[in-house]
N, C-alpha and C positions, 0 to 999 in steps of 0.2 A: 504493500500500500504506500504509494508516494503521495506527498502532500504539497499544497501550494500555500504560500503565505498570504493571509487575508488581513483586513483591518483589525486592529485590536478591539476587543470587547470588554476587557477589564484589566486591572492592574494587580500586581502582586507586591508584597512588601519586601521579600528577600529571595535572592537567588544565590545559592552556594555553588562555587566551582570546586570540584574535588580532583586533586591530583595525587594518586598513589605514586610514590617515588622510591627508587632504590638506586643509590649511587648515581645521581643525576646532576652532579655539580656542573657539568659542562653546559647543560641546556636549561636547567630549571629557572634560573634568573630571567633569562630571555622569555621563556614561556609565560611566567607569572606577569612580567611587565607588559606583555602584549595582550593580556586578558582584558576585554572591554570593561570599563568601570561605569559606563552609562549605556543602558539599553532601554529603549522606549517600552513602557509598560512595567518596568521594574524600578522600585524605589531604592533598593540597596543591593549591592553585590559584594560578597565576601569570598575570599579564597581559603580553602582548607587543604592542607598538605598532610598526607599520611606517610610518614617515613618508615619504610619497611626494613629497618635495621641497617641503614646505610653506614658505610665505614669511611665515607669521604665527608666533604663539607656541605652536603645537601641541606641539612637542617638550618644552619646559619645563613646560607645563601637564600633559602626560602623566606626567612624572616626579613632579611635585608631587601629582598625584592618586593616586599609588601604583603606577604601572606598574613591574614588576620589570625589564623590558628594553625599550629603545626603539632601533630601528634606523632611521637616516636614509639615504635613497637619494641625497641630494644634489640631485637634480633630479627633476621629474615624469616617471615612467617608465610610468605607467598602472596600473590596478587589478590586472590579471593579473600583472604583474611584482611588484607589492607583495605579492600573495597568495602567489606561489611563493617569494618571499624569506621570508615568514612561515612557510611550510611547512618550508623548509630549517632555519630557526632553531628551530622547534618540535621538529623531530627531534633537533637538537643539544641541546635542553633536556630531552631524554628524555621527551617527552610521551606519555602513555598515551591521552589523548583530546585532540583539538583542536577548539575551538569558535570559529567565525568570526562576528563580529557587526559591523555598521556602526558607525562612530565618531560618526555624526551624531545618534544618539539616537532614530532612528525606531522601533527595537525596544526596549521596556523590558527592560533586562538581567536583571531578576528572572526572566524566562522561561528563562534558561539552565538552570535546575534541571531542567526537564522534558525536556531533550535528553539527559540522562545515563542514566536507567534503561534505555532500549532498547539502549544499547551495553553497559552493565554486565551486562544479562541475556542478552547475545549474541543478541538478536533481530535487530539490524541492525548494519551496518558504517558506514552513513552515515544521519544523521537530518537531513532538510531541512525548514526551517520554511516553511509555506505561508501566504501572506498572504490568500488568496482563498477559504478554506473557511469563514470566519466573516464578521463585519461588515467592510465596506470603507468607508473614510472617504468622506463625500459629495463632498468636493472632489477626490478622486482622478481624474485625467484619463481620460476614456473611451478616448482613442486609445492610451494606455499599457496600459489594461486589455485592450483588443482585441489589441494587439500581443503582450502576455504570453500570452494564450490561444492565439494562432496559433503562437508559438514553443514553447509547452508541448505543444501537439498534435503539432508536428513532432518534438520530442525524444521524446515518448511513442511515436510511430510508429517512429522509428529504433531505440529501445531495447527496444520491446515491453512497456513498463511505463507505466501511466497516471500522469502528473504533472499537478498543478494549478498549480504555480508553479516554473518552472525558472530564474527570474532572481533569486531571493532570495540574499542574502549571509549569511543566518543559518542556519548548518549545524553539525553535529557529525560528526567523523570518528574512527573507532577507530584504534588503533595501527597495525594492518595496512593499513587504507585510506590513512592518512596517508602511509605509506612507499611507496605505490604510485601516488600522484598524479602525472600527467604533463600539463602544460599547455603547449601550443605557442603559443597566441595571446598577444600582448602587450596586447590591447585589453580583453577580458572573459573571465572564467573560468567563470562560473556554469553555462552549458549544457554547456561542454566537460568540466568535471569530472564531471558526471552521466553523460555518454556514456562517458567514459574509464573510470570505475570500474565502471559497469554492464557494459561489454564485458569487463572483467577479472574478472567473476564476483562482485563484491561486492554484498551485499544493501543496498538503499536504500529508505527509507520516508519519509513526510511526517507532520508533526504541525502542527496549526493554531497560528498565532502572531498576536498583536495588534500592530498597527503604527500609527504616526501619519504623516500626510503634510503637509509644509510647502510650500504652493504658491509661497512666495517663494524657496525654495531651488532652485538650479540643480543638476540631476543631473550627476555626474561622467561617467556613461556615456551616458545618453540626452539629449544636448544637442540633437541633431537626430534626429527619429524616423526619417527616411528614411536618413540616414547610419548610424544604429544598426542598422536593419533589414538593410542591405547587409553591414555588418561582421559582424553576428551570424550571418547566413545563411552567409557565407563561412567563419566559424569552425566552424559545424556541418558544412558540407560537407567541410572539411579533416579534422575528427574522424572523419567517416564513411569517408573515403578512407584514413585512417590505420588504423582498426580493422577496417573491412570493405571492403578494396580491391576484392574481386571484385564485391561488390554495387554499390559506387560507380561503378567503371569499367564494370561490366556494364550499369547503367542508362543511362549515357551512350552506350555502344556500341550498345545496343538502339535508342536514339533515332536515332543516325546510320544504323544498318542499316535501320531502318524507313523513314527518309526516302529512302534510296537505292532500296529496293525499291518504295516508293510512287511515286517518280519514274519508275522503269522501267515500272510499270503504266500510269501516265498516258501515257507515250510510246507504248507498244504499243497502247493502246486508242485513240490518236489524240486524246485529250482535251486534252493539252498536250504540246508538244514540249520536252523537257528535254535538255540537252547530255549526250551519252553519257559524256564525261569526268567531268562532275559526278556522274552516277549512280554510276559506278565508284569515284570518289574517296570518296563517302559510304559505300559498302559496305566498301571497303578500310579506311577509318578506323574504322568500326564494329568490324571484326574485330580491328584493331590494338588498339583500346581494350580488348576482351576479353582479349587477350594481355597487355596491360600490367597488368590487374587480377590475373591469375594470377601474373605475375612479382613484382608489388608485394606480393602476399599471402605469397609465399615469403620475401621480404626482411623484412617486418614480423614474421612468425612467428619468424624467426631472431633478430630484435632482441628480441622479447618473451622468448624463452628466455634470451638473454644478460642481460636486465634481471633476470629471476628468479634466475639464478645469482649475479649481483652482489649483489642484495638478501639472498639467503641467506647469502652470504659475510660481508656487513656485519652481519647478524643474529648469526652465530656469533661474530664479533669482539666485538660488544656484549655478548652473553651471557657470554663469557669474562671481559670487564672487570668485569661485575657480580658474578661469582663471586669474583673476586680482590679486589674492593673490601671 
């Protein structure tokens, strides 16, 4: 879903720009200084940096460049942990809009302005920057491009919405979306957040963004394409099981059940002799998998209702504080 910027219909009090950072002393000052401090429709803009255990001068340079808040994790915890730390702090800062952007400067921060209108106009709850709808740097690795397309198609299939770039870190979240983010993975959050918020009923769209690629820079996430693929696939599967347990366990159960029935057909036809115990075990495991999906669905639905009640309670408390202020 692509969006067009329309006239503003309302204003928000605060926009928080979140930069997860790890050893970014070369670029973080420039990135922060280029963040727009005035955007039509926004009263106040603040910069939040989550230092993921940097061993260089990232923290001091972030403060010197004008960051309003810098949180240091003490040791390298991973980009997903840094992101969720940023989410919690943005909520405590009473953010109406949260925009996440990489601290390495690959995205010109001036583009932040075009993420705001779709949320102010209530067109979208989440605006995701797509790197691959416009010009792609010539030196961008083909293997990374292919990998991104594969995972984008997988996430698109799972969510039922077409995405062109599910690994981007350049996104904007509305107040409601921000307060409903749940990330389980400690490794990467990009695909998981899209699946999480899409299944919770939030509207998500993409806008094209310009980016640069530094071939000499090592990626924090994709250090090894095969390791990344395994971890990313694992994260997507966990998200699917969490939000759609009947579908996830059902697919696995169907696979086992199908194998068991196929083995029996081979044995009966005399094509191949398969152990009767193995055939029965596959069929039983397939049925058990279906039952687990139903049981897990009941548990997760109950947890979802509990989360909604808790968020509603917190919202009422926050609303009451604002009235008394």
